[in-house]
C-alpha positions in Angstrom: 0.1 0.1 0.0 1.5 3.4 -0.9 2.2 6.3 1.6 -0.8 8.3 0.3 -3.0 5.2 0.4 -2.0 5.0 4.3 -2.8 8.7 4.6 -6.2 8.1 3.1 -7.0 5.3 5.4 -5.9 7.4 8.4 -8.4 10.0 7.1 -11.1 7.5 7.0 -10.3 6.4 10.5 -10.2 10.0 11.7 -13.4 11.0 10.3 -15.1 8.1 11.7 -13.6 8.5 15.0 -14.9 12.3 15.0 -18.3 10.8 13.9 -18.1 8.5 16.9 -17.2 11.5 19.1 -20.2 13.6 17.9 -22.5 10.7 18.6 -21.2 10.0 22.1 -21.6 13.8 22.8 -17.9 14.3 23.6 -16.1 17.6 23.6 -13.1 17.8 21.0 -11.4 19.7 23.8 -11.4 16.2 25.7 -9.2 14.6 22.7 -5.9 13.1 23.9 -2.6 14.6 22.6 -2.5 12.0 19.8 -6.4 12.8 18.8 -5.5 16.4 18.8 -2.6 16.2 16.8 -4.5 13.8 14.1 -7.1 16.3 14.0 -5.0 19.0 13.5 -3.3 17.2 10.5 -6.4 16.8 8.9 -7.2 20.4 9.0 -4.0 21.3 7.6 -4.7 19.0 4.8 -8.0 20.5 4.1 -6.4 23.7 3.8 -4.3 22.4 1.0 -0.9 22.2 2.8 1.3 20.9 -0.1 3.6 19.1 2.4 1.5 16.4 4.4 2.7 16.1 8.1 5.0 13.1 8.5 3.8 10.1 10.9 5.8 10.3 14.3 7.1 7.0 15.1 6.8 5.4 18.4 9.9 6.0 20.7 11.2 9.0 18.2 10.2 12.4 17.5 6.7 11.6 18.7 7.7 11.0 22.2 9.9 14.0 22.6 7.1 16.2 21.4 4.9 14.5 24.0 7.2 15.2 26.6 7.7 18.6 25.8 3.8 19.2 25.4 3.4 18.1 29.0 6.1 20.3 30.3 4.4 23.2 28.9 1.1 22.3 30.3 2.9 21.9 33.7 4.3 25.3 33.7 1.3 26.8 32.3 -0.5 25.4 35.6 2.1 26.6 37.7 2.2 29.7 36.3 -1.6 30.0 36.6 -1.5 29.0 40.2 1.0 31.6 41.0 -0.9 34.0 39.5 -3.9 33.2 41.5 -2.1 33.3 44.7 -0.5 36.6 44.0 -4.1 37.9 43.3 -5.6 36.5 46.1 -2.8 38.2 48.6 -3.0 41.4 46.7 -6.8 41.3 47.2 -6.4 40.6 50.8 -3.8 43.3 51.5 -5.8 45.9 49.4 -9.1 44.8 51.2 -7.4 45.4 54.7 -6.0 48.9 53.8 -9.5 49.9 52.4 -11.2 48.2 55.4 -8.8 50.3 57.8 -9.8 53.3 55.5 -13.1 53.0 55.7 -13.1 52.3 59.7 -11.3 55.4 60.2 -13.1 57.6 57.8 -16.8 56.3 58.5 -16.8 54.2 61.3 -17.8 55.2 64.7 -15.8 58.0 66.1 -14.4 58.1 70.0 -15.9 61.1 71.5 -14.0 63.1 74.2 -15.3 63.3 78.0 -16.8 66.4 77.5 -17.2 68.8 74.3 -15.2 71.6 76.1 -11.4 72.1 75.3 -9.0 72.3 78.3 -5.9 74.4 78.4 -3.1 72.5 79.9 -0.3 74.6 80.9 3.0 73.9 79.2 6.3 75.3 80.1 7.7 74.8 76.9 10.8 72.5 77.7 8.6 69.2 78.0 9.6 66.3 76.0 8.2 66.5 72.5 7.7 64.5 69.2 6.6 66.3 66.1 6.8 70.0 65.0 5.5 72.8 66.7 3.4 73.9 64.2 1.6 70.8 64.0 -2.1 70.9 63.5 -3.0 68.3 66.3 -1.4 68.4 69.4 -1.6 65.5 72.1 -0.7 66.0 75.4 -0.2 62.8 77.6 0.0 62.3 81.1 1.5 59.1 82.2 3.1 57.1 84.8 6.0 54.7 83.9 4.6 52.0 86.3 1.1 52.2 85.2 0.3 49.1 82.6 -2.4 51.0 80.8 0.3 53.5 80.1 2.7 50.9 78.6 0.0 49.4 76.7 -0.6 52.9 75.0 2.8 53.4 73.8 2.5 51.4 70.7 -0.9 52.0 69.2 -0.3 55.8 69.7 3.2 55.4 68.1 1.6 53.6 65.0 -1.4 56.2 64.6 0.9 59.2 64.7 3.3 57.9 62.3 0.7 58.1 59.5 0.4 61.9 60.3 4.2 62.9 60.3 4.6 66.7 60.3 0.9 67.2 61.6 0.8 65.8 64.8 3.0 66.5 67.8 3.2 64.4 71.1 4.1 66.1 74.3 4.7 63.9 77.4 3.9 65.0 80.9 4.7 63.3 84.5 1.7 62.0 86.5 3.3 59.3 88.9 0.4 57.7 90.9 0.4 56.9 94.6 1.2 53.3 95.2 3.6 53.0 92.2 6.8 53.1 94.1 8.9 53.2 91.1 6.9 55.6 89.0 8.7 58.7 90.9 12.5 57.7 90.5 11.6 56.5 87.0 10.2 60.1 86.2 13.4 61.8 87.3 15.5 59.2 85.5 13.6 60.1 82.1 14.0 63.9 83.2 17.8 63.5 83.4 17.9 61.4 80.2 16.0 64.5 78.6 18.8 66.8 79.7 21.0 64.9 77.5 18.6 64.7 74.5 17.6 60.9 74.9 14.2 61.2 76.8 12.3 58.9 74.3 14.6 56.2 74.3 14.5 56.0 78.1 10.5 56.3 77.8 10.2 53.3 75.8 12.7 51.4 78.2 11.2 52.4 81.3 8.0 51.1 80.4 9.3 47.9 79.1 11.1 47.4 82.4 7.8 48.7 84.3 9.6 51.8 85.8 12.5 49.7 87.1 15.5 51.7 87.2 17.9 48.8 87.7 19.3 48.9 84.6 19.6 52.7 84.0 23.4 52.4 84.3 23.7 50.1 81.7 21.4 52.0 79.4 23.5 55.3 80.2 26.7 53.4 79.0 25.2 52.0 76.2 23.5 55.3 75.0 26.9 57.0 75.6 25.5 59.4 78.1 27.6 61.5 80.6 27.2 59.2 83.8 28.0 61.7 86.3 25.6 64.4 85.0 22.9 61.8 84.7 23.3 61.0 88.4 23.3 64.7 89.3 20.5 65.3 87.2 18.6 62.6 88.6 18.8 64.3 92.3 18.5 67.7 90.8 15.8 69.7 92.5 14.4 70.8 89.2 13.8 67.1 88.2 11.1 67.2 91.1 9.8 70.7 90.5 9.0 69.9 86.8 7.5 66.5 87.7 5.5 68.6 90.3 4.7 70.9 87.9 3.2 68.6 85.6 1.1 67.1 88.0 -0.2 70.4 89.0 -0.9 71.2 85.3 -2.9 67.9 85.2 -5.0 68.1 88.3 -6.1 71.4 87.3 -7.8 70.1 84.2 -9.1 66.9 85.9 -6.3 64.6 85.7 -7.0 61.8 88.5 -5.4 58.6 86.8 -3.3 57.7 83.9 -3.2 57.8 80.9 -5.0 60.7 80.0 -4.8 62.8 76.7 -5.5 66.0 75.8 -6.0 66.3 72.0 -6.1 70.0 71.0 -7.7 70.3 74.3 -10.2 67.7 74.3 -9.8 65.0 77.1 -9.8 61.3 76.6 -9.1 58.8 79.3 -7.5 55.4 79.1 -5.9 53.2 76.6 -6.8 52.9 73.0 -6.3 51.1 69.7 -4.4 52.4 66.9 -7.6 52.6 64.7 -9.4 54.8 67.4 -6.3 57.0 67.6 -6.5 57.5 63.8 -10.2 58.5 64.3 -9.5 61.0 67.1 -6.6 62.6 65.0 -8.6 62.7 61.8 -11.6 64.4 63.4 -9.1 66.9 64.9 -7.3 67.2 61.9 -10.3 68.0 59.7 -11.3 70.9 62.2 -7.9 72.2 62.3 -7.3 72.4 58.5 -10.6 74.6 58.3 -9.2 76.9 60.7 -6.1 77.1 58.8 -8.0 77.6 55.6 -9.7 80.6 57.3 -6.4 82.3 57.7 -5.0 81.3 60.9 -1.1 80.3 60.7 -0.5 76.6 61.5 2.0 77.9 63.8 -0.5 79.9 65.9 -3.2 77.3 65.7 -2.7 75.6 69.2 -2.9 79.1 70.7 -6.0 80.0 68.7 -7.7 76.9 70.2 -6.6 77.6 73.7 -8.1 81.1 73.4 -11.7 79.8 74.8 -10.3 76.6 76.4 -11.2 76.0 80.2 -8.4 76.4 82.6 -9.9 74.3 85.3 -12.3 71.3 84.9 -15.6 71.3 86.5 -15.7 68.5 88.8 -12.1 68.1 89.2 -10.7 67.0 92.7 -11.8 69.4 95.4 -11.7 69.2 99.2 -14.8 67.1 99.3 -15.3 65.6 102.6 -14.6 61.9 102.6 -17.6 59.4 102.8 -15.3 56.4 104.3 -16.3 55.1 107.8 -13.7 56.2 110.5 -11.8 53.5 112.4 -12.2 53.3 115.9 -9.8 56.0 117.8 -9.3 57.8 114.5 -9.4 61.6 114.5 -12.4 63.2 112.9 -12.0 66.0 110.1 -13.7 68.6 111.7 -12.1 69.0 115.0 -8.7 71.0 115.6 -6.3 68.8 117.4 -3.4 70.1 119.5 -0.4 68.6 117.8 3.0 69.8 119.3 5.6 70.8 116.8 8.6 71.6 119.0 12.1 69.8 118.7 10.9 68.4 115.1 12.3 68.9 111.6 10.6 72.2 110.2 10.5 73.4 106.5 9.2 77.1 106.0 9.0 80.4 107.7 8.3 80.8 111.4 5.6 83.3 110.1 3.7 80.9 108.2 -0.1 81.1 108.4 -0.7 77.4 107.9 1.2 74.7 109.5 1.1 71.0 108.0 2.5 68.5 110.3 3.0 65.2 108.1 3.1 61.7 110.0 5.1 59.3 107.5 7.1 56.2 106.9 10.2 56.2 104.5 9.5 52.9 103.2 5.7 53.3 102.5 4.8 53.7 98.9 2.0 56.2 99.6 4.2 58.6 101.6 6.8 58.6 98.7 4.1 59.3 96.5 2.6 62.2 98.1 5.9 64.0 98.7 5.8 65.7 95.2 2.3 67.2 96.2 3.8 68.5 99.6 6.7 70.0 97.9 4.4 71.6 95.4 2.3 73.0 98.1 5.5 74.5 99.7 6.6 75.9 96.4 2.9 77.7 95.7 2.8 78.9 99.3 6.5 79.9 100.1 5.6 82.6 102.5 2.3 81.0 103.8 3.1 77.5 104.7 5.3 75.4 106.7 6.0 71.5 107.0 6.7 69.7 110.0 7.7 66.1 110.0 7.0 63.3 112.5 8.8 60.0 112.1 5.9 57.1 112.0 7.6 54.1 111.1 5.3 51.1 110.4 7.5 48.4 112.0 5.0 45.4 111.3 4.7 46.1 107.6 8.3 47.9 106.8 10.9 46.5 109.2 13.7 48.5 108.0 11.9 52.0 108.3 12.9 52.6 111.7 16.6 52.3 110.7 15.7 55.0 107.9 14.1 57.2 110.6 17.3 56.9 112.6 19.3 57.8 109.8 17.4 61.1 109.3 17.3 62.0 112.9 21.2 61.3 112.9 21.7 63.9 109.7 19.5 66.3 111.5 22.0 66.7 114.1 24.3 67.9 111.7 21.9 70.4 109.8 21.1 68.0 106.9 17.8 66.4 107.9 15.8 67.4 104.7 18.7 66.7 102.5 18.7 62.8 104.1 15.0 63.0 104.1 15.0 63.5 100.1 17.5 60.7 99.7 15.8 58.5 101.9 12.4 58.7 99.9 14.2 58.5 96.5 16.7 55.6 97.2 14.8 53.5 99.5 18.0 52.5 101.4 17.3 49.9 103.9 20.9 48.6 105.3 23.0 50.6 107.7 25.8 50.8 104.9 23.7 52.4 102.4 22.8 55.0 105.3 26.5 55.4 105.9 27.1 56.1 102.0 24.5 58.7 102.0 26.0 60.3 104.8 29.2 60.6 103.1 27.7 61.6 100.1 26.0 64.7 102.0 29.4 65.5 103.2 28.5 64.9 106.9 30.9 63.7 109.5 30.9 59.9 109.4 31.9 59.1 112.6 29.4 61.7 114.2 26.7 60.2 112.0 27.3 56.7 113.5 27.6 57.5 116.9 24.0 59.7 116.7 22.8 57.0 114.6 23.4 54.6 117.5 22.7 57.3 120.4 20.0 57.2 123.0 18.9 60.5 121.9 17.9 59.6 118.5 16.0 56.4 119.9 14.2 58.6 122.4 13.0 61.0 119.8 11.8 58.0 117.7 9.9 56.8 120.9 8.5 60.4 121.3 6.9 60.5 117.9 5.5 56.9 118.0 3.8 58.0 121.2 2.3 61.3 119.5 1.3 59.1 116.5 -0.7 56.7 119.1 -2.1 59.6 121.1 -4.0 61.0 118.0 -4.7 57.5 116.3 -2.5 57.8 113.5 -2.2 53.8 112.6 -1.5 54.4 109.1 0.7 56.7 106.9 0.8 59.3 105.5 -1.3 61.4 107.7 -1.5 65.0 108.4 -2.7 67.7 110.6 -3.5 71.2 108.8 -3.6 73.8 111.3 -4.6 70.9 113.6 -7.3 69.4 111.4 -6.9 65.9 110.4 -6.4 64.5 106.8 -5.9 60.9 106.3 -4.1 59.5 103.2 -2.2 60.3 100.1 -5.2 62.6 98.9 -3.6 64.2 96.0 -2.5 67.6 95.3 -6.1 69.1 94.5 -7.5 67.8 97.9 -4.5 69.2 99.9 -4.4 72.7 98.0 -8.3 73.1 98.7 -7.6 72.2 102.4 -4.9 74.6 102.7 -6.9 77.4 100.9 -9.7 77.0 103.6 -7.1 77.2 106.5 -5.6 80.1 104.8 -8.8 82.0 104.9 -9.4 81.3 108.6 -5.8 82.5 109.3 -5.8 85.6 107.3 -9.1 86.4 109.3 -7.2 85.9 112.6 -4.3 88.0 111.3 -7.0 90.9 110.3 -8.4 90.6 113.8 -4.9 91.3 115.4 -3.2 88.0 115.8 0.5 87.9 114.5 1.1 85.6 111.7 4.0 83.8 114.1 1.4 83.3 116.7 -1.5 82.0 114.5 -0.7 78.2 115.2 -0.2 78.6 118.8 -3.5 80.6 119.3 -5.3 77.7 117.3 -3.5 75.2 119.4 -4.6 76.9 122.7 -8.2 75.7 122.5 -7.5 72.6 120.5 -8.4 69.0 121.4 -6.0 67.0 123.4 -7.1 63.6 122.7 -9.5 61.7 120.3 -13.1 61.1 121.2 
């Protein structure tokens, strides 16, 4: 049979196969590779191809073509799958960002505590991120030992990073009573700020829950001046600035942390990054309208503060406590005769108000109220004096009595208040630590050791203890303000209000002829000598 006869035979076979396929309802796309090639050959023949295709021989070119077609098919499938996966991922990413944008733009927006704006007093030297002419100013009051403040760091940073140039963050300290490490941590961050490294220490102190144990390592790692850092931590200006921050916060209703003022609007507590972006967007939109109306960016914040409130209605005041009095505890209405002779005094003899404090150097609440007391003394330099009475709570703080002895020993060399501050700040507990502080203060160490172990110091402690027991002072801190009892670390706002009340009474006494230096003695003349 000739080659053409063979081709004709194959054509007849293929025609029959196609007819069979049509009869069976098969799709030509379901053909095998061989069937497809036969079909292609027939189409080429019908088109008048002069050179008929060669028949592939088993194991030769036919097999190679089959393998190549299979490889191409696999590559096509892989490419298709890859395109699908990439498309799917792109859709997810795009969907996420679109969803975030929709939530920020159209989701429910967090609302401030009130519709009012509050003017937070700024010194101008607070730690700041962002430009002075930012359209949105966020003032944060925080405590390095507060877990909610720590949880707020990352979401706030994530949100503000999206508005570079339009947002600034200002940090103000607000160490809370009960957070023993918060005060020292605040002073450490202040020292870092003096060398331009506040924000690095800010992050690390939050991570370490306000512990200052690793401060020396951080100072070395960051290449800071260690001697300057140590001096700055104990510089009175550190405490003054922290006190100033707390005073600014208390005036506008800060009672806990974190608290944020966003262009004057108050938001309390931690928030998600999405919530922060919603807050920023709302303030940014309003700020841009004001700028469009002609207010310069650099003047925007001052413009917003023109009508802002200086004091929040409902901020802490001297409202009487509703707690139940303990048996034997003084009431807060009577005037009690608390002697002050022979005890450490800070402030002028002519002060109209005398604040007697009973405290324990290892009591965290006493430590936390110290900035409030210092602030009161600063605000009323000529009208307030502080008298300190030792009240170590031995059952709770076994080493507190030793700290009191160190303070009284330093008092014999005229350095009571200097030692007093270091005892609260450093929290030393061992004799060697007390002696190291004595050397640091320039005291005669032999005399300090002798006074520390002396009968006179021991007797002074007994005398203070008996006075506390006489007036039912069984916890610390406790205060008598011109003889009126105040229990616990009430905070600056409450103490300030109480001092103001006593000042009104004292000024009336002076107006009626009492000498300023005789006000306290006059009040004590008719005061109670025991607790009902």
